[in-house]
Predicted model as a PDB file, atoms N, CA, C, CB and O in Angstrom, pLDDT in the B-factor column:
MODEL        1                                                                  
ATOM      1  N   MET A   1       0.856  -1.177   0.000  1.00 74.00           N  
ATOM      2  CA  MET A   1       0.000   0.000   0.000  1.00 74.00           C  
ATOM      3  C   MET A   1       0.901   1.238   0.000  1.00 74.00           C  
ATOM      4  CB  MET A   1      -0.973  -0.001   1.235  1.00 74.00           C  
ATOM      5  O   MET A   1       1.882   1.298   0.741  1.00 74.00           O  
ATOM      6  N   ASP A   2       0.569   2.200  -0.815  1.00 87.00           N  
ATOM      7  CA  ASP A   2       1.345   3.437  -0.827  1.00 87.00           C  
ATOM      8  C   ASP A   2       0.564   4.557  -0.146  1.00 87.00           C  
ATOM      9  CB  ASP A   2       1.711   3.836  -2.273  1.00 87.00           C  
ATOM     10  O   ASP A   2      -0.589   4.382   0.249  1.00 87.00           O  
ATOM     11  N   ARG A   3       1.208   5.695  -0.020  1.00 89.00           N  
ATOM     12  CA  ARG A   3       0.579   6.822   0.694  1.00 89.00           C  
ATOM     13  C   ARG A   3      -0.712   7.279   0.033  1.00 89.00           C  
ATOM     14  CB  ARG A   3       1.545   7.995   0.777  1.00 89.00           C  
ATOM     15  O   ARG A   3      -1.660   7.658   0.721  1.00 89.00           O  
ATOM     16  N   GLN A   4      -0.758   7.248  -1.280  1.00 91.00           N  
ATOM     17  CA  GLN A   4      -1.971   7.686  -1.977  1.00 91.00           C  
ATOM     18  C   GLN A   4      -3.151   6.784  -1.612  1.00 91.00           C  
ATOM     19  CB  GLN A   4      -1.748   7.685  -3.509  1.00 91.00           C  
ATOM     20  O   GLN A   4      -4.255   7.273  -1.372  1.00 91.00           O  
ATOM     21  N   GLN A   5      -2.920   5.472  -1.570  1.00 93.00           N  
ATOM     22  CA  GLN A   5      -3.977   4.554  -1.175  1.00 93.00           C  
ATOM     23  C   GLN A   5      -4.411   4.815   0.267  1.00 93.00           C  
ATOM     24  CB  GLN A   5      -3.511   3.102  -1.338  1.00 93.00           C  
ATOM     25  O   GLN A   5      -5.602   4.794   0.576  1.00 93.00           O  
ATOM     26  N   ALA A   6      -3.442   5.059   1.141  1.00 90.00           N  
ATOM     27  CA  ALA A   6      -3.764   5.342   2.545  1.00 90.00           C  
ATOM     28  C   ALA A   6      -4.603   6.614   2.648  1.00 90.00           C  
ATOM     29  CB  ALA A   6      -2.468   5.481   3.387  1.00 90.00           C  
ATOM     30  O   ALA A   6      -5.567   6.662   3.412  1.00 90.00           O  
ATOM     31  N   HIS A   7      -4.245   7.631   1.892  1.00 92.00           N  
ATOM     32  CA  HIS A   7      -5.012   8.886   1.921  1.00 92.00           C  
ATOM     33  C   HIS A   7      -6.437   8.653   1.412  1.00 92.00           C  
ATOM     34  CB  HIS A   7      -4.308   9.976   1.067  1.00 92.00           C  
ATOM     35  O   HIS A   7      -7.387   9.220   1.952  1.00 92.00           O  
ATOM     36  N   GLN A   8      -6.589   7.833   0.391  1.00 93.00           N  
ATOM     37  CA  GLN A   8      -7.923   7.546  -0.127  1.00 93.00           C  
ATOM     38  C   GLN A   8      -8.776   6.841   0.917  1.00 93.00           C  
ATOM     39  CB  GLN A   8      -7.832   6.696  -1.391  1.00 93.00           C  
ATOM     40  O   GLN A   8      -9.963   7.134   1.060  1.00 93.00           O  
ATOM     41  N   LEU A   9      -8.169   5.913   1.644  1.00 93.00           N  
ATOM     42  CA  LEU A   9      -8.904   5.220   2.703  1.00 93.00           C  
ATOM     43  C   LEU A   9      -9.273   6.179   3.834  1.00 93.00           C  
ATOM     44  CB  LEU A   9      -8.074   4.053   3.253  1.00 93.00           C  
ATOM     45  O   LEU A   9     -10.388   6.128   4.352  1.00 93.00           O  
ATOM     46  N   LEU A  10      -8.339   7.052   4.217  1.00 93.00           N  
ATOM     47  CA  LEU A  10      -8.631   8.027   5.268  1.00 93.00           C  
ATOM     48  C   LEU A  10      -9.778   8.939   4.870  1.00 93.00           C  
ATOM     49  CB  LEU A  10      -7.392   8.859   5.584  1.00 93.00           C  
ATOM     50  O   LEU A  10     -10.597   9.313   5.709  1.00 93.00           O  
ATOM     51  N   ASP A  11      -9.842   9.297   3.598  1.00 94.00           N  
ATOM     52  CA  ASP A  11     -10.912  10.169   3.111  1.00 94.00           C  
ATOM     53  C   ASP A  11     -12.288   9.525   3.229  1.00 94.00           C  
ATOM     54  CB  ASP A  11     -10.653  10.549   1.669  1.00 94.00           C  
ATOM     55  O   ASP A  11     -13.298  10.229   3.235  1.00 94.00           O  
ATOM     56  N   GLN A  12     -12.345   8.209   3.323  1.00 95.00           N  
ATOM     57  CA  GLN A  12     -13.620   7.493   3.397  1.00 95.00           C  
ATOM     58  C   GLN A  12     -14.135   7.339   4.832  1.00 95.00           C  
ATOM     59  CB  GLN A  12     -13.475   6.126   2.765  1.00 95.00           C  
ATOM     60  O   GLN A  12     -15.276   6.928   5.038  1.00 95.00           O  
ATOM     61  N   LEU A  13     -13.301   7.667   5.823  1.00 92.00           N  
ATOM     62  CA  LEU A  13     -13.684   7.479   7.220  1.00 92.00           C  
ATOM     63  C   LEU A  13     -14.584   8.593   7.722  1.00 92.00           C  
ATOM     64  CB  LEU A  13     -12.453   7.389   8.089  1.00 92.00           C  
ATOM     65  O   LEU A  13     -14.481   9.745   7.301  1.00 92.00           O  
ATOM     66  N   GLY A  14     -15.462   8.219   8.629  1.00 92.00           N  
ATOM     67  CA  GLY A  14     -16.255   9.213   9.332  1.00 92.00           C  
ATOM     68  C   GLY A  14     -15.393   9.879  10.399  1.00 92.00           C  
ATOM     69  O   GLY A  14     -14.290   9.410  10.678  1.00 92.00           O  
ATOM     70  N   PRO A  15     -15.879  10.971  11.003  1.00 90.00           N  
ATOM     71  CA  PRO A  15     -15.077  11.713  11.984  1.00 90.00           C  
ATOM     72  C   PRO A  15     -14.593  10.865  13.164  1.00 90.00           C  
ATOM     73  CB  PRO A  15     -15.878  12.867  12.509  1.00 90.00           C  
ATOM     74  O   PRO A  15     -13.437  10.988  13.567  1.00 90.00           O  
ATOM     75  N   ALA A  16     -15.436  10.022  13.715  1.00 89.00           N  
ATOM     76  CA  ALA A  16     -15.031   9.211  14.867  1.00 89.00           C  
ATOM     77  C   ALA A  16     -13.982   8.184  14.458  1.00 89.00           C  
ATOM     78  CB  ALA A  16     -16.252   8.505  15.489  1.00 89.00           C  
ATOM     79  O   ALA A  16     -13.010   7.959  15.180  1.00 89.00           O  
ATOM     80  N   GLN A  17     -14.180   7.566  13.303  1.00 91.00           N  
ATOM     81  CA  GLN A  17     -13.201   6.593  12.816  1.00 91.00           C  
ATOM     82  C   GLN A  17     -11.866   7.281  12.523  1.00 91.00           C  
ATOM     83  CB  GLN A  17     -13.727   5.879  11.549  1.00 91.00           C  
ATOM     84  O   GLN A  17     -10.802   6.746  12.832  1.00 91.00           O  
ATOM     85  N   PHE A  18     -11.935   8.471  11.925  1.00 91.00           N  
ATOM     86  CA  PHE A  18     -10.710   9.207  11.608  1.00 91.00           C  
ATOM     87  C   PHE A  18      -9.944   9.541  12.889  1.00 91.00           C  
ATOM     88  CB  PHE A  18     -11.040  10.501  10.825  1.00 91.00           C  
ATOM     89  O   PHE A  18      -8.727   9.367  12.957  1.00 91.00           O  
ATOM     90  N   ASP A  19     -10.665  10.020  13.899  1.00 90.00           N  
ATOM     91  CA  ASP A  19     -10.028  10.340  15.188  1.00 90.00           C  
ATOM     92  C   ASP A  19      -9.351   9.114  15.785  1.00 90.00           C  
ATOM     93  CB  ASP A  19     -11.065  10.898  16.179  1.00 90.00           C  
ATOM     94  O   ASP A  19      -8.240   9.199  16.308  1.00 90.00           O  
ATOM     95  N   ALA A  20     -10.033   7.971  15.701  1.00 90.00           N  
ATOM     96  CA  ALA A  20      -9.470   6.740  16.254  1.00 90.00           C  
ATOM     97  C   ALA A  20      -8.198   6.337  15.510  1.00 90.00           C  
ATOM     98  CB  ALA A  20     -10.500   5.606  16.190  1.00 90.00           C  
ATOM     99  O   ALA A  20      -7.228   5.900  16.131  1.00 90.00           O  
ATOM    100  N   VAL A  21      -8.197   6.480  14.192  1.00 90.00           N  
ATOM    101  CA  VAL A  21      -7.010   6.133  13.406  1.00 90.00           C  
ATOM    102  C   VAL A  21      -5.858   7.076  13.736  1.00 90.00           C  
ATOM    103  CB  VAL A  21      -7.322   6.182  11.897  1.00 90.00           C  
ATOM    104  O   VAL A  21      -4.716   6.637  13.870  1.00 90.00           O  
ATOM    105  N   VAL A  22      -6.150   8.355  13.867  1.00 89.00           N  
ATOM    106  CA  VAL A  22      -5.097   9.321  14.212  1.00 89.00           C  
ATOM    107  C   VAL A  22      -4.496   8.973  15.566  1.00 89.00           C  
ATOM    108  CB  VAL A  22      -5.656  10.767  14.229  1.00 89.00           C  
ATOM    109  O   VAL A  22      -3.275   8.974  15.716  1.00 89.00           O  
ATOM    110  N   ARG A  23      -5.332   8.678  16.547  1.00 86.00           N  
ATOM    111  CA  ARG A  23      -4.826   8.314  17.877  1.00 86.00           C  
ATOM    112  C   ARG A  23      -3.989   7.036  17.800  1.00 86.00           C  
ATOM    113  CB  ARG A  23      -5.998   8.127  18.873  1.00 86.00           C  
ATOM    114  O   ARG A  23      -2.941   6.937  18.438  1.00 86.00           O  
ATOM    115  N   LEU A  24      -4.449   6.069  17.027  1.00 87.00           N  
ATOM    116  CA  LEU A  24      -3.699   4.830  16.872  1.00 87.00           C  
ATOM    117  C   LEU A  24      -2.334   5.102  16.236  1.00 87.00           C  
ATOM    118  CB  LEU A  24      -4.495   3.824  16.022  1.00 87.00           C  
ATOM    119  O   LEU A  24      -1.325   4.553  16.678  1.00 87.00           O  
ATOM    120  N   LEU A  25      -2.301   5.933  15.217  1.00 86.00           N  
ATOM    121  CA  LEU A  25      -1.027   6.294  14.589  1.00 86.00           C  
ATOM    122  C   LEU A  25      -0.104   6.998  15.580  1.00 86.00           C  
ATOM    123  CB  LEU A  25      -1.268   7.193  13.368  1.00 86.00           C  
ATOM    124  O   LEU A  25       1.105   6.764  15.588  1.00 86.00           O  
ATOM    125  N   GLU A  26      -0.681   7.859  16.413  1.00 83.00           N  
ATOM    126  CA  GLU A  26       0.132   8.536  17.421  1.00 83.00           C  
ATOM    127  C   GLU A  26       0.761   7.529  18.376  1.00 83.00           C  
ATOM    128  CB  GLU A  26      -0.714   9.549  18.202  1.00 83.00           C  
ATOM    129  O   GLU A  26       1.929   7.658  18.742  1.00 83.00           O  
ATOM    130  N   VAL A  27      -0.014   6.532  18.776  1.00 82.00           N  
ATOM    131  CA  VAL A  27       0.496   5.506  19.679  1.00 82.00           C  
ATOM    132  C   VAL A  27       1.576   4.679  18.985  1.00 82.00           C  
ATOM    133  CB  VAL A  27      -0.648   4.597  20.168  1.00 82.00           C  
ATOM    134  O   VAL A  27       2.577   4.320  19.605  1.00 82.00           O  
ATOM    135  N   MET A  28       1.379   4.379  17.717  1.00 81.00           N  
ATOM    136  CA  MET A  28       2.355   3.590  16.973  1.00 81.00           C  
ATOM    137  C   MET A  28       3.656   4.350  16.765  1.00 81.00           C  
ATOM    138  CB  MET A  28       1.780   3.176  15.634  1.00 81.00           C  
ATOM    139  O   MET A  28       4.731   3.750  16.787  1.00 81.00           O  
ATOM    140  N   VAL A  29       3.575   5.650  16.564  1.00 79.00           N  
ATOM    141  CA  VAL A  29       4.756   6.467  16.285  1.00 79.00           C  
ATOM    142  C   VAL A  29       5.463   6.868  17.572  1.00 79.00           C  
ATOM    143  CB  VAL A  29       4.367   7.714  15.492  1.00 79.00           C  
ATOM    144  O   VAL A  29       6.672   7.098  17.549  1.00 79.00           O  
ATOM    145  N   GLU A  30       4.754   6.961  18.691  1.00 76.00           N  
ATOM    146  CA  GLU A  30       5.318   7.441  19.950  1.00 76.00           C  
ATOM    147  C   GLU A  30       6.600   6.733  20.353  1.00 76.00           C  
ATOM    148  CB  GLU A  30       4.312   7.287  21.039  1.00 76.00           C  
ATOM    149  O   GLU A  30       7.547   7.409  20.755  1.00 76.00           O  
ATOM    150  N   PRO A  31       6.686   5.399  20.267  1.00 67.00           N  
ATOM    151  CA  PRO A  31       7.969   4.768  20.619  1.00 67.00           C  
ATOM    152  C   PRO A  31       9.123   5.249  19.734  1.00 67.00           C  
ATOM    153  CB  PRO A  31       7.847   3.251  20.514  1.00 67.00           C  
ATOM    154  O   PRO A  31      10.265   5.308  20.189  1.00 67.00           O  
ATOM    155  N   LEU A  32       8.841   5.584  18.502  1.00 58.00           N  
ATOM    156  CA  LEU A  32       9.884   6.079  17.602  1.00 58.00           C  
ATOM    157  C   LEU A  32      10.385   7.447  18.048  1.00 58.00           C  
ATOM    158  CB  LEU A  32       9.359   6.153  16.163  1.00 58.00           C  
ATOM    159  O   LEU A  32      11.571   7.746  17.912  1.00 58.00           O  
ATOM    160  N   THR A  33       9.495   8.279  18.576  1.00 58.00           N  
ATOM    161  CA  THR A  33       9.932   9.597  19.022  1.00 58.00           C  
ATOM    162  C   THR A  33      10.807   9.483  20.257  1.00 58.00           C  
ATOM    163  CB  THR A  33       8.729  10.495  19.308  1.00 58.00           C  
ATOM    164  O   THR A  33      11.713  10.292  20.456  1.00 58.00           O  
ATOM    165  N   ARG A  34      10.537   8.473  21.097  1.00 59.00           N  
ATOM    166  CA  ARG A  34      11.392   8.273  22.265  1.00 59.00           C  
ATOM    167  C   ARG A  34      12.791   7.848  21.861  1.00 59.00           C  
ATOM    168  CB  ARG A  34      10.784   7.235  23.194  1.00 59.00           C  
ATOM    169  O   ARG A  34      13.760   8.205  22.532  1.00 59.00           O  
ATOM    170  N   LEU A  35      12.916   7.098  20.785  1.00 56.00           N  
ATOM    171  CA  LEU A  35      14.222   6.661  20.313  1.00 56.00           C  
ATOM    172  C   LEU A  35      15.054   7.825  19.786  1.00 56.00           C  
ATOM    173  CB  LEU A  35      14.059   5.612  19.232  1.00 56.00           C  
ATOM    174  O   LEU A  35      16.280   7.736  19.729  1.00 56.00           O  
ATOM    175  N   ALA A  36      14.398   8.910  19.401  1.00 56.00           N  
ATOM    176  CA  ALA A  36      15.104  10.061  18.833  1.00 56.00           C  
ATOM    177  C   ALA A  36      15.936  10.795  19.876  1.00 56.00           C  
ATOM    178  CB  ALA A  36      14.113  11.022  18.203  1.00 56.00           C  
ATOM    179  O   ALA A  36      16.828  11.561  19.513  1.00 56.00           O  
ATOM    180  N   GLY A  37      15.671  10.583  21.153  1.00 53.00           N  
ATOM    181  CA  GLY A  37      16.484  11.202  22.186  1.00 53.00           C  
ATOM    182  C   GLY A  37      15.685  12.047  23.140  1.00 53.00           C  
ATOM    183  O   GLY A  37      14.481  12.238  22.966  1.00 53.00           O  
ATOM    184  N   PRO A  38      16.375  12.566  24.174  1.00 53.00           N  
ATOM    185  CA  PRO A  38      15.703  13.367  25.188  1.00 53.00           C  
ATOM    186  C   PRO A  38      15.082  14.633  24.594  1.00 53.00           C  
ATOM    187  CB  PRO A  38      16.684  13.738  26.292  1.00 53.00           C  
ATOM    188  O   PRO A  38      15.627  15.250  23.678  1.00 53.00           O  
ATOM    189  N   GLY A  39      13.933  14.994  25.142  1.00 52.00           N  
ATOM    190  CA  GLY A  39      13.278  16.222  24.701  1.00 52.00           C  
ATOM    191  C   GLY A  39      12.520  16.071  23.403  1.00 52.00           C  
ATOM    192  O   GLY A  39      11.998  17.057  22.882  1.00 52.00           O  
ATOM    193  N   SER A  40      12.443  14.863  22.864  1.00 48.00           N  
ATOM    194  CA  SER A  40      11.784  14.695  21.564  1.00 48.00           C  
ATOM    195  C   SER A  40      10.404  14.060  21.682  1.00 48.00           C  
ATOM    196  CB  SER A  40      12.648  13.853  20.652  1.00 48.00           C  
ATOM    197  O   SER A  40       9.815  13.699  20.663  1.00 48.00           O  
ATOM    198  N   GLY A  41       9.887  13.916  22.855  1.00 51.00           N  
ATOM    199  CA  GLY A  41       8.564  13.320  23.009  1.00 51.00           C  
ATOM    200  C   GLY A  41       8.349  12.898  24.433  1.00 51.00           C  
ATOM    201  O   GLY A  41       7.680  13.588  25.202  1.00 51.00           O  
ATOM    202  N   GLY A  42       8.917  11.760  24.792  1.00 51.00           N  
ATOM    203  CA  GLY A  42       8.828  11.300  26.165  1.00 51.00           C  
ATOM    204  C   GLY A  42       7.489  10.693  26.503  1.00 51.00           C  
ATOM    205  O   GLY A  42       6.581  10.617  25.676  1.00 51.00           O  
ATOM    206  N   GLU A  43       7.398  10.267  27.736  1.00 59.00           N  
ATOM    207  CA  GLU A  43       6.170   9.651  28.232  1.00 59.00           C  
ATOM    208  C   GLU A  43       5.111  10.720  28.489  1.00 59.00           C  
ATOM    209  CB  GLU A  43       6.447   8.846  29.520  1.00 59.00           C  
ATOM    210  O   GLU A  43       5.395  11.778  29.050  1.00 59.00           O  
ATOM    211  N   GLU A  44       3.900  10.419  28.070  1.00 67.00           N  
ATOM    212  CA  GLU A  44       2.778  11.301  28.345  1.00 67.00           C  
ATOM    213  C   GLU A  44       1.644  10.469  28.908  1.00 67.00           C  
ATOM    214  CB  GLU A  44       2.332  12.065  27.071  1.00 67.00           C  
ATOM    215  O   GLU A  44       1.470   9.304  28.549  1.00 67.00           O  
ATOM    216  N   GLU A  45       0.882  11.076  29.785  1.00 76.00           N  
ATOM    217  CA  GLU A  45      -0.279  10.409  30.348  1.00 76.00           C  
ATOM    218  C   GLU A  45      -1.353  10.283  29.272  1.00 76.00           C  
ATOM    219  CB  GLU A  45      -0.817  11.179  31.581  1.00 76.00           C  
ATOM    220  O   GLU A  45      -1.549  11.197  28.471  1.00 76.00           O  
ATOM    221  N   ILE A  46      -2.039   9.156  29.260  1.00 80.00           N  
ATOM    222  CA  ILE A  46      -3.131   8.968  28.308  1.00 80.00           C  
ATOM    223  C   ILE A  46      -4.353   9.688  28.846  1.00 80.00           C  
ATOM    224  CB  ILE A  46      -3.431   7.452  28.069  1.00 80.00           C  
ATOM    225  O   ILE A  46      -4.814   9.413  29.953  1.00 80.00           O  
ATOM    226  N   THR A  47      -4.868  10.603  28.059  1.00 83.00           N  
ATOM    227  CA  THR A  47      -6.049  11.368  28.463  1.00 83.00           C  
ATOM    228  C   THR A  47      -7.294  10.504  28.276  1.00 83.00           C  
ATOM    229  CB  THR A  47      -6.167  12.691  27.644  1.00 83.00           C  
ATOM    230  O   THR A  47      -7.255   9.505  27.557  1.00 83.00           O  
ATOM    231  N   PRO A  48      -8.396  10.885  28.919  1.00 84.00           N  
ATOM    232  CA  PRO A  48      -9.644  10.135  28.718  1.00 84.00           C  
ATOM    233  C   PRO A  48     -10.070  10.109  27.248  1.00 84.00           C  
ATOM    234  CB  PRO A  48     -10.761  10.742  29.565  1.00 84.00           C  
ATOM    235  O   PRO A  48     -10.579   9.094  26.772  1.00 84.00           O  
ATOM    236  N   ASP A  49      -9.867  11.216  26.526  1.00 84.00           N  
ATOM    237  CA  ASP A  49     -10.217  11.259  25.102  1.00 84.00           C  
ATOM    238  C   ASP A  49      -9.378  10.265  24.309  1.00 84.00           C  
ATOM    239  CB  ASP A  49     -10.025  12.677  24.541  1.00 84.00           C  
ATOM    240  O   ASP A  49      -9.896   9.564  23.439  1.00 84.00           O  
ATOM    241  N   THR A  50      -8.084  10.206  24.608  1.00 83.00           N  
ATOM    242  CA  THR A  50      -7.204   9.274  23.903  1.00 83.00           C  
ATOM    243  C   THR A  50      -7.576   7.838  24.237  1.00 83.00           C  
ATOM    244  CB  THR A  50      -5.730   9.540  24.260  1.00 83.00           C  
ATOM    245  O   THR A  50      -7.608   6.984  23.351  1.00 83.00           O  
ATOM    246  N   ALA A  51      -7.856   7.563  25.506  1.00 81.00           N  
ATOM    247  CA  ALA A  51      -8.251   6.215  25.911  1.00 81.00           C  
ATOM    248  C   ALA A  51      -9.535   5.789  25.189  1.00 81.00           C  
ATOM    249  CB  ALA A  51      -8.449   6.148  27.441  1.00 81.00           C  
ATOM    250  O   ALA A  51      -9.646   4.647  24.742  1.00 81.00           O  
ATOM    251  N   ALA A  52     -10.499   6.703  25.077  1.00 83.00           N  
ATOM    252  CA  ALA A  52     -11.746   6.391  24.369  1.00 83.00           C  
ATOM    253  C   ALA A  52     -11.482   6.143  22.889  1.00 83.00           C  
ATOM    254  CB  ALA A  52     -12.763   7.532  24.539  1.00 83.00           C  
ATOM    255  O   ALA A  52     -12.064   5.231  22.302  1.00 83.00           O  
ATOM    256  N   ALA A  53     -10.611   6.943  22.283  1.00 83.00           N  
ATOM    257  CA  ALA A  53     -10.279   6.759  20.870  1.00 83.00           C  
ATOM    258  C   ALA A  53      -9.582   5.424  20.644  1.00 83.00           C  
ATOM    259  CB  ALA A  53      -9.391   7.907  20.373  1.00 83.00           C  
ATOM    260  O   ALA A  53      -9.838   4.746  19.648  1.00 83.00           O  
ATOM    261  N   LEU A  54      -8.703   5.046  21.565  1.00 80.00           N  
ATOM    262  CA  LEU A  54      -8.020   3.759  21.450  1.00 80.00           C  
ATOM    263  C   LEU A  54      -9.013   2.602  21.562  1.00 80.00           C  
ATOM    264  CB  LEU A  54      -6.933   3.632  22.529  1.00 80.00           C  
ATOM    265  O   LEU A  54      -8.910   1.619  20.829  1.00 80.00           O  
ATOM    266  N   GLU A  55      -9.961   2.720  22.469  1.00 80.00           N  
ATOM    267  CA  GLU A  55     -10.970   1.673  22.618  1.00 80.00           C  
ATOM    268  C   GLU A  55     -11.826   1.569  21.360  1.00 80.00           C  
ATOM    269  CB  GLU A  55     -11.856   1.949  23.844  1.00 80.00           C  
ATOM    270  O   GLU A  55     -12.143   0.463  20.922  1.00 80.00           O  
ATOM    271  N   ARG A  56     -12.208   2.717  20.769  1.00 80.00           N  
ATOM    272  CA  ARG A  56     -12.971   2.685  19.519  1.00 80.00           C  
ATOM    273  C   ARG A  56     -12.152   2.017  18.422  1.00 80.00           C  
ATOM    274  CB  ARG A  56     -13.382   4.113  19.091  1.00 80.00           C  
ATOM    275  O   ARG A  56     -12.688   1.237  17.634  1.00 80.00           O  
ATOM    276  N   ALA A  57     -10.857   2.317  18.365  1.00 81.00           N  
ATOM    277  CA  ALA A  57      -9.987   1.707  17.351  1.00 81.00           C  
ATOM    278  C   ALA A  57      -9.901   0.202  17.562  1.00 81.00           C  
ATOM    279  CB  ALA A  57      -8.574   2.333  17.394  1.00 81.00           C  
ATOM    280  O   ALA A  57      -9.935  -0.567  16.602  1.00 81.00           O  
ATOM    281  N   ARG A  58      -9.788  -0.220  18.819  1.00 78.00           N  
ATOM    282  CA  ARG A  58      -9.728  -1.662  19.099  1.00 78.00           C  
ATOM    283  C   ARG A  58     -11.003  -2.354  18.670  1.00 78.00           C  
ATOM    284  CB  ARG A  58      -9.477  -1.914  20.586  1.00 78.00           C  
ATOM    285  O   ARG A  58     -10.963  -3.423  18.061  1.00 78.00           O  
ATOM    286  N   ARG A  59     -12.159  -1.735  18.992  1.00 77.00           N  
ATOM    287  CA  ARG A  59     -13.446  -2.334  18.596  1.00 77.00           C  
ATOM    288  C   ARG A  59     -13.590  -2.392  17.087  1.00 77.00           C  
ATOM    289  CB  ARG A  59     -14.613  -1.542  19.194  1.00 77.00           C  
ATOM    290  O   ARG A  59     -14.112  -3.364  16.541  1.00 77.00           O  
ATOM    291  N   PHE A  60     -13.122  -1.340  16.408  1.00 74.00           N  
ATOM    292  CA  PHE A  60     -13.212  -1.254  14.954  1.00 74.00           C  
ATOM    293  C   PHE A  60     -12.307  -2.310  14.305  1.00 74.00           C  
ATOM    294  CB  PHE A  60     -12.825   0.166  14.469  1.00 74.00           C  
ATOM    295  O   PHE A  60     -12.643  -2.850  13.251  1.00 74.00           O  
ATOM    296  N   ALA A  61     -11.170  -2.602  14.928  1.00 70.00           N  
ATOM    297  CA  ALA A  61     -10.206  -3.531  14.357  1.00 70.00           C  
ATOM    298  C   ALA A  61     -10.599  -4.993  14.585  1.00 70.00           C  
ATOM    299  CB  ALA A  61      -8.835  -3.271  14.943  1.00 70.00           C  
ATOM    300  O   ALA A  61     -10.163  -5.876  13.847  1.00 70.00           O  
ATOM    301  N   ARG A  62     -11.423  -5.250  15.608  1.00 63.00           N  
ATOM    302  CA  ARG A  62     -11.834  -6.627  15.894  1.00 63.00           C  
ATOM    303  C   ARG A  62     -12.865  -7.088  14.883  1.00 63.00           C  
ATOM    304  CB  ARG A  62     -12.398  -6.746  17.320  1.00 63.00           C  
ATOM    305  O   ARG A  62     -13.824  -6.374  14.587  1.00 63.00           O  
ATOM    306  N   PRO A  63     -12.663  -8.283  14.356  1.00 59.00           N  
ATOM    307  CA  PRO A  63     -13.706  -8.806  13.448  1.00 59.00           C  
ATOM    308  C   PRO A  63     -14.980  -9.125  14.219  1.00 59.00           C  
ATOM    309  CB  PRO A  63     -13.205 -10.074  12.711  1.00 59.00           C  
ATOM    310  O   PRO A  63     -14.913  -9.502  15.389  1.00 59.00           O  
ATOM    311  N   PRO A  64     -16.138  -8.978  13.583  1.00 55.00           N  
ATOM    312  CA  PRO A  64     -17.421  -9.244  14.256  1.00 55.00           C  
ATOM    313  C   PRO A  64     -17.569 -10.690  14.648  1.00 55.00           C  
ATOM    314  CB  PRO A  64     -18.577  -8.848  13.370  1.00 55.00           C  
ATOM    315  O   PRO A  64     -18.589 -11.073  15.221  1.00 55.00           O  
TER     316      PRO A  64                                                      
ENDMDL                                                                          
END                                                                             
């Protein structure tokens, strides 16, 4: 899959699904920012909004 295909898929998502995907991407990328060194990200507390978005992403990813 290339970036253009990914953008096309993102364009098809509703607002809640889009938010969940963005939060999931943030979680996936976060370990990479920690590897970049001090001051480049670090540990952050998961907010209630982020926790809810992650749960929606998990439910969306699970097959019925």
